[in-house]
PQR file of N, CA, C, O and H, with PARSE charges and radii, in Angstrom:
ATOM      1  N   MET A   1     -57.257 114.042 130.914 -0.4000 1.5000
ATOM      2  CA  MET A   1     -58.218 113.471 130.415 -0.0000 2.0000
ATOM      3  C   MET A   1     -59.327 112.249 131.133  0.5500 1.7000
ATOM      4  O   MET A   1     -59.231 111.227 131.814 -0.5500 1.4000
ATOM      5  N   ASN A   2     -60.800 113.394 130.264 -0.4000 1.5000
ATOM      6  CA  ASN A   2     -61.705 112.413 131.348 -0.0000 2.0000
ATOM      7  C   ASN A   2     -62.233 111.548 130.851  0.5500 1.7000
ATOM      8  O   ASN A   2     -62.392 111.591 129.631 -0.5500 1.4000
ATOM      9  H   ASN A   2     -60.878 114.223 129.711  0.4000 1.0000
ATOM     10  N   LEU A   3     -62.855 110.085 131.846 -0.4000 1.5000
ATOM     11  CA  LEU A   3     -62.907 108.974 131.009 -0.0000 2.0000
ATOM     12  C   LEU A   3     -64.523 108.852 130.919  0.5500 1.7000
ATOM     13  O   LEU A   3     -65.129 107.780 130.917 -0.5500 1.4000
ATOM     14  H   LEU A   3     -62.725 110.051 132.837  0.4000 1.0000
ATOM     15  N   ALA A   4     -65.317 110.586 130.820 -0.4000 1.5000
ATOM     16  CA  ALA A   4     -66.929 109.584 130.539 -0.0000 2.0000
ATOM     17  C   ALA A   4     -67.327 110.414 129.677  0.5500 1.7000
ATOM     18  O   ALA A   4     -68.552 110.520 129.727 -0.5500 1.4000
ATOM     19  H   ALA A   4     -64.824 111.456 130.822  0.4000 1.0000
ATOM     20  N   PRO A   5     -66.631 111.364 128.536 -0.5600 1.5000
ATOM     21  CA  PRO A   5     -67.546 112.349 127.813  0.2800 2.0000
ATOM     22  C   PRO A   5     -68.686 111.795 127.140  0.5500 1.7000
ATOM     23  O   PRO A   5     -69.191 110.679 127.023 -0.5500 1.4000
ATOM     24  N   LYS A   6     -68.870 112.719 126.822 -0.4000 1.5000
ATOM     25  CA  LYS A   6     -70.522 112.599 126.021 -0.0000 2.0000
ATOM     26  C   LYS A   6     -70.066 111.040 125.060  0.5500 1.7000
ATOM     27  O   LYS A   6     -69.930 109.870 125.416 -0.5500 1.4000
ATOM     28  H   LYS A   6     -68.460 113.626 126.917  0.4000 1.0000
ATOM     29  N   LYS A   7     -69.992 111.430 124.314 -0.4000 1.5000
ATOM     30  CA  LYS A   7     -70.058 111.019 123.238 -0.0000 2.0000
ATOM     31  C   LYS A   7     -68.554 109.171 122.650  0.5500 1.7000
ATOM     32  O   LYS A   7     -68.687 107.989 122.333 -0.5500 1.4000
ATOM     33  H   LYS A   7     -70.104 112.381 124.025  0.4000 1.0000
ATOM     34  N   LEU A   8     -67.551 110.030 122.831 -0.4000 1.5000
ATOM     35  CA  LEU A   8     -66.452 109.256 123.224 -0.0000 2.0000
ATOM     36  C   LEU A   8     -65.611 108.717 124.549  0.5500 1.7000
ATOM     37  O   LEU A   8     -64.511 109.263 124.636 -0.5500 1.4000
ATOM     38  H   LEU A   8     -67.443 110.990 123.089  0.4000 1.0000
ATOM     39  N   THR A   9     -65.791 108.124 125.199 -0.4000 1.5000
ATOM     40  CA  THR A   9     -64.851 106.737 125.794 -0.0000 2.0000
ATOM     41  C   THR A   9     -63.747 108.373 126.460  0.5500 1.7000
ATOM     42  O   THR A   9     -64.399 109.401 126.281 -0.5500 1.4000
ATOM     43  H   THR A   9     -66.685 107.681 125.129  0.4000 1.0000
ATOM     44  N   GLY A  10     -62.726 108.570 126.935 -0.4000 1.5000
ATOM     45  CA  GLY A  10     -61.810 108.129 127.364 -0.0000 2.0000
ATOM     46  C   GLY A  10     -60.203 108.034 126.665  0.5500 1.7000
ATOM     47  O   GLY A  10     -59.157 108.568 126.298 -0.5500 1.4000
ATOM     48  H   GLY A  10     -62.196 107.734 127.081  0.4000 1.0000
ATOM     49  N   TRP A  11     -61.417 106.351 126.935 -0.4000 1.5000
ATOM     50  CA  TRP A  11     -59.852 105.133 126.002 -0.0000 2.0000
ATOM     51  C   TRP A  11     -60.356 105.904 124.423  0.5500 1.7000
ATOM     52  O   TRP A  11     -59.570 106.532 123.714 -0.5500 1.4000
ATOM     53  H   TRP A  11     -62.267 105.917 127.233  0.4000 1.0000
ATOM     54  N   ASP A  12     -61.376 105.751 124.199 -0.4000 1.5000
ATOM     55  CA  ASP A  12     -61.544 106.395 122.747 -0.0000 2.0000
ATOM     56  C   ASP A  12     -60.276 107.078 122.512  0.5500 1.7000
ATOM     57  O   ASP A  12     -59.435 106.565 121.774 -0.5500 1.4000
ATOM     58  H   ASP A  12     -62.014 105.241 124.776  0.4000 1.0000
ATOM     59  N   VAL A  13     -60.120 107.978 122.974 -0.4000 1.5000
ATOM     60  CA  VAL A  13     -59.994 109.770 122.403 -0.0000 2.0000
ATOM     61  C   VAL A  13     -58.212 109.456 123.046  0.5500 1.7000
ATOM     62  O   VAL A  13     -57.322 110.001 122.393 -0.5500 1.4000
ATOM     63  H   VAL A  13     -60.804 108.394 123.573  0.4000 1.0000
ATOM     64  N   ALA A  14     -57.826 108.678 124.173 -0.4000 1.5000
ATOM     65  CA  ALA A  14     -56.378 108.322 124.210 -0.0000 2.0000
ATOM     66  C   ALA A  14     -56.243 107.415 123.067  0.5500 1.7000
ATOM     67  O   ALA A  14     -55.263 107.657 122.362 -0.5500 1.4000
ATOM     68  H   ALA A  14     -58.548 108.235 124.703  0.4000 1.0000
ATOM     69  N   ARG A  15     -57.069 106.311 122.660 -0.4000 1.5000
ATOM     70  CA  ARG A  15     -56.423 105.086 121.764 -0.0000 2.0000
ATOM     71  C   ARG A  15     -56.143 106.382 120.544  0.5500 1.7000
ATOM     72  O   ARG A  15     -54.959 106.512 120.234 -0.5500 1.4000
ATOM     73  H   ARG A  15     -57.865 106.113 123.233  0.4000 1.0000
ATOM     74  N   ARG A  16     -57.024 107.215 119.931 -0.4000 1.5000
ATOM     75  CA  ARG A  16     -56.735 108.349 118.256 -0.0000 2.0000
ATOM     76  C   ARG A  16     -55.391 109.092 118.927  0.5500 1.7000
ATOM     77  O   ARG A  16     -54.512 109.709 118.326 -0.5500 1.4000
ATOM     78  H   ARG A  16     -57.986 107.109 120.182  0.4000 1.0000
ATOM     79  N   ALA A  17     -55.464 108.940 119.788 -0.4000 1.5000
ATOM     80  CA  ALA A  17     -54.473 110.823 120.549 -0.0000 2.0000
ATOM     81  C   ALA A  17     -52.889 109.352 120.409  0.5500 1.7000
ATOM     82  O   ALA A  17     -51.864 109.721 119.837 -0.5500 1.4000
ATOM     83  H   ALA A  17     -56.179 108.439 120.276  0.4000 1.0000
ATOM     84  N   ARG A  18     -52.932 108.397 120.774 -0.4000 1.5000
ATOM     85  CA  ARG A  18     -51.964 107.114 120.507 -0.0000 2.0000
ATOM     86  C   ARG A  18     -51.752 106.810 118.991  0.5500 1.7000
ATOM     87  O   ARG A  18     -50.567 106.789 118.659 -0.5500 1.4000
ATOM     88  H   ARG A  18     -53.765 108.097 121.238  0.4000 1.0000
ATOM     89  N   GLU A  19     -52.233 106.684 118.471 -0.4000 1.5000
ATOM     90  CA  GLU A  19     -53.263 106.160 116.395 -0.0000 2.0000
ATOM     91  C   GLU A  19     -51.536 107.309 115.637  0.5500 1.7000
ATOM     92  O   GLU A  19     -50.400 107.095 115.213 -0.5500 1.4000
ATOM     93  H   GLU A  19     -53.196 106.701 118.740  0.4000 1.0000
ATOM     94  N   LEU A  20     -52.487 108.493 115.914 -0.4000 1.5000
ATOM     95  CA  LEU A  20     -51.513 109.901 115.508 -0.0000 2.0000
ATOM     96  C   LEU A  20     -50.337 110.433 116.651  0.5500 1.7000
ATOM     97  O   LEU A  20     -49.965 111.562 116.329 -0.5500 1.4000
ATOM     98  H   LEU A  20     -53.410 108.667 116.258  0.4000 1.0000
ATOM     99  N   THR A  21     -49.966 110.166 117.320 -0.4000 1.5000
ATOM    100  CA  THR A  21     -48.637 110.712 117.846 -0.0000 2.0000
ATOM    101  C   THR A  21     -47.642 109.408 118.564  0.5500 1.7000
ATOM    102  O   THR A  21     -46.876 109.510 119.523 -0.5500 1.4000
ATOM    103  H   THR A  21     -50.268 109.249 117.581  0.4000 1.0000
ATOM    104  N   GLY A  22     -47.913 108.356 117.853 -0.4000 1.5000
ATOM    105  CA  GLY A  22     -47.803 107.358 119.282 -0.0000 2.0000
ATOM    106  C   GLY A  22     -47.564 107.113 120.450  0.5500 1.7000
ATOM    107  O   GLY A  22     -48.480 107.454 121.198 -0.5500 1.4000
ATOM    108  H   GLY A  22     -48.535 108.273 117.074  0.4000 1.0000
ATOM    109  N   ASP A  23     -46.265 106.426 121.186 -0.4000 1.5000
ATOM    110  CA  ASP A  23     -46.700 106.429 122.365 -0.0000 2.0000
ATOM    111  C   ASP A  23     -46.479 107.593 123.417  0.5500 1.7000
ATOM    112  O   ASP A  23     -45.614 107.540 124.291 -0.5500 1.4000
ATOM    113  H   ASP A  23     -45.520 106.149 120.578  0.4000 1.0000
ATOM    114  N   ILE A  24     -47.679 109.040 123.171 -0.4000 1.5000
ATOM    115  CA  ILE A  24     -47.607 109.948 123.399 -0.0000 2.0000
ATOM    116  C   ILE A  24     -48.467 109.084 125.057  0.5500 1.7000
ATOM    117  O   ILE A  24     -49.248 108.183 125.364 -0.5500 1.4000
ATOM    118  H   ILE A  24     -48.382 109.083 122.461  0.4000 1.0000
ATOM    119  N   PRO A  25     -47.460 110.357 125.769 -0.5600 1.5000
ATOM    120  CA  PRO A  25     -47.781 109.665 127.691  0.2800 2.0000
ATOM    121  C   PRO A  25     -48.957 110.342 127.799  0.5500 1.7000
ATOM    122  O   PRO A  25     -49.234 111.310 127.090 -0.5500 1.4000
ATOM    123  N   ILE A  26     -50.012 109.674 129.054 -0.4000 1.5000
ATOM    124  CA  ILE A  26     -51.154 109.973 129.115 -0.0000 2.0000
ATOM    125  C   ILE A  26     -51.298 110.018 130.658  0.5500 1.7000
ATOM    126  O   ILE A  26     -50.604 109.306 131.383 -0.5500 1.4000
ATOM    127  H   ILE A  26     -49.787 108.888 129.630  0.4000 1.0000
ATOM    128  N   VAL A  27     -52.199 110.858 131.116 -0.4000 1.5000
ATOM    129  CA  VAL A  27     -52.525 110.760 132.684 -0.0000 2.0000
ATOM    130  C   VAL A  27     -54.268 110.615 132.429  0.5500 1.7000
ATOM    131  O   VAL A  27     -55.014 111.483 131.975 -0.5500 1.4000
ATOM    132  H   VAL A  27     -52.763 111.437 130.527  0.4000 1.0000
ATOM    133  N   TYR A  28     -54.730 108.810 133.014 -0.4000 1.5000
ATOM    134  CA  TYR A  28     -55.973 109.718 133.164 -0.0000 2.0000
ATOM    135  C   TYR A  28     -56.557 109.939 134.561  0.5500 1.7000
ATOM    136  O   TYR A  28     -56.075 109.496 135.604 -0.5500 1.4000
ATOM    137  H   TYR A  28     -54.124 108.104 133.382  0.4000 1.0000
ATOM    138  N   MET A  29     -57.981 110.899 134.405 -0.4000 1.5000
ATOM    139  CA  MET A  29     -58.400 110.734 135.781 -0.0000 2.0000
ATOM    140  C   MET A  29     -59.978 110.317 135.896  0.5500 1.7000
ATOM    141  O   MET A  29     -60.922 110.869 135.330 -0.5500 1.4000
ATOM    142  H   MET A  29     -58.372 111.259 133.558  0.4000 1.0000
ATOM    143  N   SER A  30     -60.007 109.253 136.735 -0.4000 1.5000
ATOM    144  CA  SER A  30     -61.195 108.475 136.831 -0.0000 2.0000
ATOM    145  C   SER A  30     -61.635 108.728 138.162  0.5500 1.7000
ATOM    146  O   SER A  30     -60.784 109.061 138.987 -0.5500 1.4000
ATOM    147  H   SER A  30     -59.240 108.805 137.195  0.4000 1.0000
ATOM    148  N   GLY A  31     -63.014 108.607 138.556 -0.4000 1.5000
ATOM    149  CA  GLY A  31     -64.112 108.397 139.372 -0.0000 2.0000
ATOM    150  C   GLY A  31     -64.267 107.399 140.138  0.5500 1.7000
ATOM    151  O   GLY A  31     -64.402 107.339 141.360 -0.5500 1.4000
ATOM    152  H   GLY A  31     -63.706 108.337 137.886  0.4000 1.0000
ATOM    153  N   ALA A  32     -64.226 106.188 138.914 -0.4000 1.5000
ATOM    154  CA  ALA A  32     -64.544 105.414 138.798 -0.0000 2.0000
ATOM    155  C   ALA A  32     -63.074 103.650 138.905  0.5500 1.7000
ATOM    156  O   ALA A  32     -62.317 103.713 137.936 -0.5500 1.4000
ATOM    157  H   ALA A  32     -64.116 106.237 137.922  0.4000 1.0000
ATOM    158  N   SER A  33     -62.985 103.300 139.168 -0.4000 1.5000
ATOM    159  CA  SER A  33     -61.998 101.773 139.933 -0.0000 2.0000
ATOM    160  C   SER A  33     -60.926 102.029 138.810  0.5500 1.7000
ATOM    161  O   SER A  33     -61.240 102.729 137.847 -0.5500 1.4000
ATOM    162  H   SER A  33     -63.600 103.249 139.955  0.4000 1.0000
ATOM    163  N   GLY A  34     -59.455 101.390 138.925 -0.4000 1.5000
ATOM    164  CA  GLY A  34     -58.825 101.275 137.947 -0.0000 2.0000
ATOM    165  C   GLY A  34     -58.577 100.358 137.130  0.5500 1.7000
ATOM    166  O   GLY A  34     -57.763 100.208 136.218 -0.5500 1.4000
ATOM    167  H   GLY A  34     -59.200 100.822 139.707  0.4000 1.0000
ATOM    168  N   HIS A  35     -59.678  99.547 137.734 -0.4000 1.5000
ATOM    169  CA  HIS A  35     -59.319  97.911 136.893 -0.0000 2.0000
ATOM    170  C   HIS A  35     -59.436  98.222 135.640  0.5500 1.7000
ATOM    171  O   HIS A  35     -58.478  97.846 134.964 -0.5500 1.4000
ATOM    172  H   HIS A  35     -60.339  99.669 138.475  0.4000 1.0000
ATOM    173  N   GLU A  36     -60.565  98.979 134.866 -0.4000 1.5000
ATOM    174  CA  GLU A  36     -60.953  99.275 133.289 -0.0000 2.0000
ATOM    175  C   GLU A  36     -58.757  99.903 132.490  0.5500 1.7000
ATOM    176  O   GLU A  36     -58.194  99.914 131.396 -0.5500 1.4000
ATOM    177  H   GLU A  36     -61.343  99.285 135.415  0.4000 1.0000
ATOM    178  N   TRP A  37     -58.299 100.372 134.337 -0.4000 1.5000
ATOM    179  CA  TRP A  37     -56.993 100.425 133.287 -0.0000 2.0000
ATOM    180  C   TRP A  37     -56.468  99.821 133.070  0.5500 1.7000
ATOM    181  O   TRP A  37     -55.951  99.652 131.966 -0.5500 1.4000
ATOM    182  H   TRP A  37     -58.757 100.363 135.226  0.4000 1.0000
ATOM    183  N   THR A  38     -56.301  98.985 134.354 -0.4000 1.5000
ATOM    184  CA  THR A  38     -55.297  97.544 134.223 -0.0000 2.0000
ATOM    185  C   THR A  38     -55.238  97.120 132.822  0.5500 1.7000
ATOM    186  O   THR A  38     -54.243  97.046 132.101 -0.5500 1.4000
ATOM    187  H   THR A  38     -56.721  99.122 135.251  0.4000 1.0000
ATOM    188  N   SER A  39     -56.851  96.767 132.464 -0.4000 1.5000
ATOM    189  CA  SER A  39     -56.903  95.805 131.783 -0.0000 2.0000
ATOM    190  C   SER A  39     -57.270  96.393 130.265  0.5500 1.7000
ATOM    191  O   SER A  39     -57.605  95.629 129.359 -0.5500 1.4000
ATOM    192  H   SER A  39     -57.659  96.827 133.050  0.4000 1.0000
ATOM    193  N   HIS A  40     -57.206  97.317 130.155 -0.4000 1.5000
ATOM    194  CA  HIS A  40     -56.501  98.474 128.889 -0.0000 2.0000
ATOM    195  C   HIS A  40     -55.603  98.070 128.705  0.5500 1.7000
ATOM    196  O   HIS A  40     -55.378  97.851 127.514 -0.5500 1.4000
ATOM    197  H   HIS A  40     -56.934  97.937 130.891  0.4000 1.0000
ATOM    198  N   GLY A  41     -54.450  97.685 129.759 -0.4000 1.5000
ATOM    199  CA  GLY A  41     -52.800  97.986 128.893 -0.0000 2.0000
ATOM    200  C   GLY A  41     -52.484  98.965 127.993  0.5500 1.7000
ATOM    201  O   GLY A  41     -52.139  98.884 126.814 -0.5500 1.4000
ATOM    202  H   GLY A  41     -54.633  97.863 130.726  0.4000 1.0000
ATOM    203  N   VAL A  42     -52.689 100.118 128.881 -0.4000 1.5000
ATOM    204  CA  VAL A  42     -52.096 101.287 128.685 -0.0000 2.0000
ATOM    205  C   VAL A  42     -50.759 101.700 128.996  0.5500 1.7000
ATOM    206  O   VAL A  42     -50.545 102.905 129.124 -0.5500 1.4000
ATOM    207  H   VAL A  42     -52.970 100.184 129.839  0.4000 1.0000
ATOM    208  N   PRO A  43     -50.137 101.148 129.090 -0.5600 1.5000
ATOM    209  CA  PRO A  43     -48.425 101.567 128.807  0.2800 2.0000
ATOM    210  C   PRO A  43     -48.298 103.270 129.169  0.5500 1.7000
ATOM    211  O   PRO A  43     -49.257 104.021 129.349 -0.5500 1.4000
ATOM    212  N   ASN A  44     -46.724 103.672 129.223 -0.4000 1.5000
ATOM    213  CA  ASN A  44     -46.491 104.968 129.587 -0.0000 2.0000
ATOM    214  C   ASN A  44     -47.946 105.600 129.554  0.5500 1.7000
ATOM    215  O   ASN A  44     -48.497 105.964 128.515 -0.5500 1.4000
ATOM    216  H   ASN A  44     -45.945 103.061 129.077  0.4000 1.0000
ATOM    217  N   SER A  45     -48.483 105.682 130.791 -0.4000 1.5000
ATOM    218  CA  SER A  45     -49.519 105.971 131.469 -0.0000 2.0000
ATOM    219  C   SER A  45     -49.537 106.276 132.898  0.5500 1.7000
ATOM    220  O   SER A  45     -48.882 105.545 133.641 -0.5500 1.4000
ATOM    221  H   SER A  45     -48.035 105.387 131.635  0.4000 1.0000
ATOM    222  N   VAL A  46     -50.513 107.721 133.620 -0.4000 1.5000
ATOM    223  CA  VAL A  46     -50.898 107.341 135.146 -0.0000 2.0000
ATOM    224  C   VAL A  46     -51.908 107.339 135.236  0.5500 1.7000
ATOM    225  O   VAL A  46     -52.300 108.175 134.422 -0.5500 1.4000
ATOM    226  H   VAL A  46     -51.045 108.315 133.017  0.4000 1.0000
ATOM    227  N   LEU A  47     -53.266 106.646 136.059 -0.4000 1.5000
ATOM    228  CA  LEU A  47     -54.242 106.957 136.467 -0.0000 2.0000
ATOM    229  C   LEU A  47     -54.516 107.916 137.804  0.5500 1.7000
ATOM    230  O   LEU A  47     -53.678 108.050 138.696 -0.5500 1.4000
ATOM    231  H   LEU A  47     -52.947 105.967 136.720  0.4000 1.0000
ATOM    232  N   ILE A  48     -55.230 108.269 137.802 -0.4000 1.5000
ATOM    233  CA  ILE A  48     -55.547 109.345 139.721 -0.0000 2.0000
ATOM    234  C   ILE A  48     -56.910 109.502 139.126  0.5500 1.7000
ATOM    235  O   ILE A  48     -57.518 109.846 138.112 -0.5500 1.4000
ATOM    236  H   ILE A  48     -55.911 108.161 137.078  0.4000 1.0000
ATOM    237  N   ALA A  49     -57.078 108.902 140.745 -0.4000 1.5000
ATOM    238  CA  ALA A  49     -58.138 108.605 141.229 -0.0000 2.0000
ATOM    239  C   ALA A  49     -58.631 109.922 141.578  0.5500 1.7000
ATOM    240  O   ALA A  49     -58.125 110.736 142.351 -0.5500 1.4000
ATOM    241  H   ALA A  49     -56.585 108.623 141.569  0.4000 1.0000
ATOM    242  N   LYS A  50     -59.898 110.028 140.760 -0.4000 1.5000
ATOM    243  CA  LYS A  50     -61.008 111.347 141.788 -0.0000 2.0000
ATOM    244  C   LYS A  50     -61.970 110.636 142.839  0.5500 1.7000
ATOM    245  O   LYS A  50     -62.774 109.708 142.932 -0.5500 1.4000
ATOM    246  H   LYS A  50     -60.308 109.367 140.132  0.4000 1.0000
ATOM    247  N   PRO A  51     -61.027 112.269 144.006 -0.5600 1.5000
ATOM    248  CA  PRO A  51     -60.952 113.625 143.769  0.2800 2.0000
ATOM    249  C   PRO A  51     -59.808 113.732 144.116  0.5500 1.7000
ATOM    250  O   PRO A  51     -59.632 114.167 145.254 -0.5500 1.4000
ATOM    251  N   PHE A  52     -58.822 113.447 143.435 -0.4000 1.5000
ATOM    252  CA  PHE A  52     -56.811 114.252 143.991 -0.0000 2.0000
ATOM    253  C   PHE A  52     -56.482 115.483 144.156  0.5500 1.7000
ATOM    254  O   PHE A  52     -57.036 116.530 143.821 -0.5500 1.4000
ATOM    255  H   PHE A  52     -58.965 113.093 142.511  0.4000 1.0000
ATOM    256  N   ALA A  53     -55.917 115.349 144.481 -0.4000 1.5000
ATOM    257  CA  ALA A  53     -55.491 116.681 145.502 -0.0000 2.0000
ATOM    258  C   ALA A  53     -54.042 117.172 143.859  0.5500 1.7000
ATOM    259  O   ALA A  53     -52.971 116.573 143.764 -0.5500 1.4000
ATOM    260  H   ALA A  53     -55.467 114.498 144.753  0.4000 1.0000
ATOM    261  N   ILE A  54     -54.405 118.105 143.040 -0.4000 1.5000
ATOM    262  CA  ILE A  54     -53.405 119.190 142.294 -0.0000 2.0000
ATOM    263  C   ILE A  54     -51.934 118.398 142.553  0.5500 1.7000
ATOM    264  O   ILE A  54     -51.724 117.584 141.653 -0.5500 1.4000
ATOM    265  H   ILE A  54     -55.275 118.591 143.117  0.4000 1.0000
ATOM    266  N   GLY A  55     -51.152 118.435 143.302 -0.4000 1.5000
ATOM    267  CA  GLY A  55     -50.438 117.176 143.316 -0.0000 2.0000
ATOM    268  C   GLY A  55     -49.730 116.641 142.843  0.5500 1.7000
ATOM    269  O   GLY A  55     -48.570 116.693 142.433 -0.5500 1.4000
ATOM    270  H   GLY A  55     -51.322 119.096 144.033  0.4000 1.0000
ATOM    271  N   GLN A  56     -50.854 115.825 142.940 -0.4000 1.5000
ATOM    272  CA  GLN A  56     -51.182 115.013 142.300 -0.0000 2.0000
ATOM    273  C   GLN A  56     -50.736 114.325 141.154  0.5500 1.7000
ATOM    274  O   GLN A  56     -50.087 113.331 140.828 -0.5500 1.4000
ATOM    275  H   GLN A  56     -51.796 115.783 143.273  0.4000 1.0000
ATOM    276  N   ILE A  57     -51.624 115.677 140.481 -0.4000 1.5000
ATOM    277  CA  ILE A  57     -51.399 115.646 139.075 -0.0000 2.0000
ATOM    278  C   ILE A  57     -49.624 115.650 138.184  0.5500 1.7000
ATOM    279  O   ILE A  57     -48.984 114.957 137.393 -0.5500 1.4000
ATOM    280  H   ILE A  57     -52.152 116.484 140.745  0.4000 1.0000
ATOM    281  N   VAL A  58     -49.460 117.159 139.122 -0.4000 1.5000
ATOM    282  CA  VAL A  58     -47.417 116.763 139.101 -0.0000 2.0000
ATOM    283  C   VAL A  58     -46.543 116.110 139.785  0.5500 1.7000
ATOM    284  O   VAL A  58     -45.351 116.410 139.833 -0.5500 1.4000
ATOM    285  H   VAL A  58     -49.980 117.722 139.765  0.4000 1.0000
ATOM    286  N   THR A  59     -47.293 114.761 140.615 -0.4000 1.5000
ATOM    287  CA  THR A  59     -46.353 113.571 140.498 -0.0000 2.0000
ATOM    288  C   THR A  59     -46.139 113.229 139.384  0.5500 1.7000
ATOM    289  O   THR A  59     -45.047 113.223 138.816 -0.5500 1.4000
ATOM    290  H   THR A  59     -48.262 114.516 140.575  0.4000 1.0000
ATOM    291  N   ALA A  60     -47.669 112.757 138.759 -0.4000 1.5000
ATOM    292  CA  ALA A  60     -47.913 112.248 137.706 -0.0000 2.0000
ATOM    293  C   ALA A  60     -46.944 112.480 136.563  0.5500 1.7000
ATOM    294  O   ALA A  60     -45.877 111.934 136.280 -0.5500 1.4000
ATOM    295  H   ALA A  60     -48.556 112.761 139.220  0.4000 1.0000
ATOM    296  N   VAL A  61     -47.720 113.573 135.923 -0.4000 1.5000
ATOM    297  CA  VAL A  61     -46.564 114.560 134.745 -0.0000 2.0000
ATOM    298  C   VAL A  61     -45.298 114.008 134.913  0.5500 1.7000
ATOM    299  O   VAL A  61     -44.690 113.057 134.422 -0.5500 1.4000
ATOM    300  H   VAL A  61     -48.587 114.016 136.153  0.4000 1.0000
ATOM    301  N   SER A  62     -45.047 114.957 135.828 -0.4000 1.5000
ATOM    302  CA  SER A  62     -43.449 114.139 135.672 -0.0000 2.0000
ATOM    303  C   SER A  62     -43.015 112.881 136.148  0.5500 1.7000
ATOM    304  O   SER A  62     -41.785 112.841 136.161 -0.5500 1.4000
ATOM    305  H   SER A  62     -45.542 115.729 136.227  0.4000 1.0000
ATOM    306  N   GLN A  63     -43.727 111.485 136.680 -0.4000 1.5000
ATOM    307  CA  GLN A  63     -42.894 110.692 136.214 -0.0000 2.0000
ATOM    308  C   GLN A  63     -43.112 110.557 134.926  0.5500 1.7000
ATOM    309  O   GLN A  63     -42.211 110.064 134.249 -0.5500 1.4000
ATOM    310  H   GLN A  63     -44.727 111.518 136.669  0.4000 1.0000
ATOM    311  N   LEU A  64     -44.809 111.112 134.065 -0.4000 1.5000
ATOM    312  CA  LEU A  64     -44.262 110.486 132.540 -0.0000 2.0000
ATOM    313  C   LEU A  64     -43.050 110.869 131.855  0.5500 1.7000
ATOM    314  O   LEU A  64     -42.476 110.158 131.030 -0.5500 1.4000
ATOM    315  H   LEU A  64     -45.542 111.513 134.615  0.4000 1.0000
ATOM    316  N   LEU A  65     -42.737 111.842 132.168 -0.4000 1.5000
ATOM    317  CA  LEU A  65     -42.055 112.607 131.565 -0.0000 2.0000
ATOM    318  C   LEU A  65     -40.415 113.059 131.445  0.5500 1.7000
ATOM    319  O   LEU A  65     -39.732 113.712 130.655 -0.5500 1.4000
ATOM    320  H   LEU A  65     -43.203 112.419 132.838  0.4000 1.0000
ATOM    321  N   ASN A  66     -40.112 111.973 133.284 -0.4000 1.5000
ATOM    322  CA  ASN A  66     -39.177 111.442 133.376 -0.0000 2.0000
ATOM    323  C   ASN A  66     -38.692 110.482 133.368  0.5500 1.7000
ATOM    324  O   ASN A  66     -37.606 110.136 133.832 -0.5500 1.4000
ATOM    325  H   ASN A  66     -40.667 111.443 133.926  0.4000 1.0000
ATOM    326  N   ALA A  67     -40.261 109.359 132.267 -0.4000 1.5000
ATOM    327  CA  ALA A  67     -39.422 108.010 132.200 -0.0000 2.0000
ATOM    328  C   ALA A  67     -38.932 107.786 130.680  0.5500 1.7000
ATOM    329  O   ALA A  67     -38.478 106.767 130.160 -0.5500 1.4000
ATOM    330  H   ALA A  67     -41.144 109.640 131.890  0.4000 1.0000
ATOM    331  N   GLY A  68     -39.034 108.335 130.446 -0.4000 1.5000
ATOM    332  CA  GLY A  68     -37.618 108.227 129.083 -0.0000 2.0000
ATOM    333  C   GLY A  68     -38.418 108.377 128.117  0.5500 1.7000
ATOM    334  O   GLY A  68     -37.702 108.537 127.129 -0.5500 1.4000
ATOM    335  H   GLY A  68     -39.404 109.163 130.868  0.4000 1.0000
ATOM    336  N   GLY A  69     -39.718 108.431 127.751 -0.4000 1.5000
ATOM    337  CA  GLY A  69     -40.516 108.443 126.364 -0.0000 2.0000
ATOM    338  C   GLY A  69     -39.881 109.565 125.342  0.5500 1.7000
ATOM    339  O   GLY A  69     -38.945 110.336 125.549 -0.5500 1.4000
ATOM    340  H   GLY A  69     -40.300 108.301 128.554  0.4000 1.0000
ATOM    341  N   PRO A  70     -40.625 109.417 124.280 -0.5600 1.5000
ATOM    342  CA  PRO A  70     -40.547 109.845 123.370  0.2800 2.0000
ATOM    343  C   PRO A  70     -40.461 111.181 123.834  0.5500 1.7000
ATOM    344  O   PRO A  70     -40.705 111.387 125.023 -0.5500 1.4000
ATOM    345  N   ALA A  71     -40.132 112.185 123.038 -0.4000 1.5000
ATOM    346  CA  ALA A  71     -39.890 113.190 123.360 -0.0000 2.0000
ATOM    347  C   ALA A  71     -41.459 114.427 122.702  0.5500 1.7000
ATOM    348  O   ALA A  71     -41.882 113.738 121.774 -0.5500 1.4000
ATOM    349  H   ALA A  71     -39.934 112.017 122.073  0.4000 1.0000
ATOM    350  N   VAL A  72     -42.218 115.497 122.730 -0.4000 1.5000
ATOM    351  CA  VAL A  72     -43.485 115.717 122.034 -0.0000 2.0000
ATOM    352  C   VAL A  72     -42.887 115.962 121.055  0.5500 1.7000
ATOM    353  O   VAL A  72     -41.809 116.470 121.364 -0.5500 1.4000
ATOM    354  H   VAL A  72     -41.875 116.057 123.484  0.4000 1.0000
ATOM    355  N   GLY A  73     -43.045 115.849 119.729 -0.4000 1.5000
ATOM    356  CA  GLY A  73     -43.049 116.780 118.579 -0.0000 2.0000
ATOM    357  C   GLY A  73     -42.021 115.121 117.964  0.5500 1.7000
ATOM    358  O   GLY A  73     -41.629 115.105 116.797 -0.5500 1.4000
ATOM    359  H   GLY A  73     -43.921 115.437 119.478  0.4000 1.0000
ATOM    360  N   GLU A  74     -41.782 114.142 118.717 -0.4000 1.5000
ATOM    361  CA  GLU A  74     -40.878 112.337 118.519 -0.0000 2.0000
ATOM    362  C   GLU A  74     -41.331 112.212 117.404  0.5500 1.7000
ATOM    363  O   GLU A  74     -41.081 111.202 116.747 -0.5500 1.4000
ATOM    364  H   GLU A  74     -42.101 114.155 119.664  0.4000 1.0000
TER
END
């Protein structure tokens, strides 16, 4: 999820997704520091700092899927 789109922030999009689907796992990607991520208190999520290796995405998704959160569609 891009944290700097044109009209909505990534935080706005993630907040809306969570309103619609509950505690959906989210992988945030940002070139900015992670201080905003921790200040927003976003459980069941991972922040990856840009630039990143593709393996970091795989690891982040794996962590979230194995965390025991709600399954997609629940």
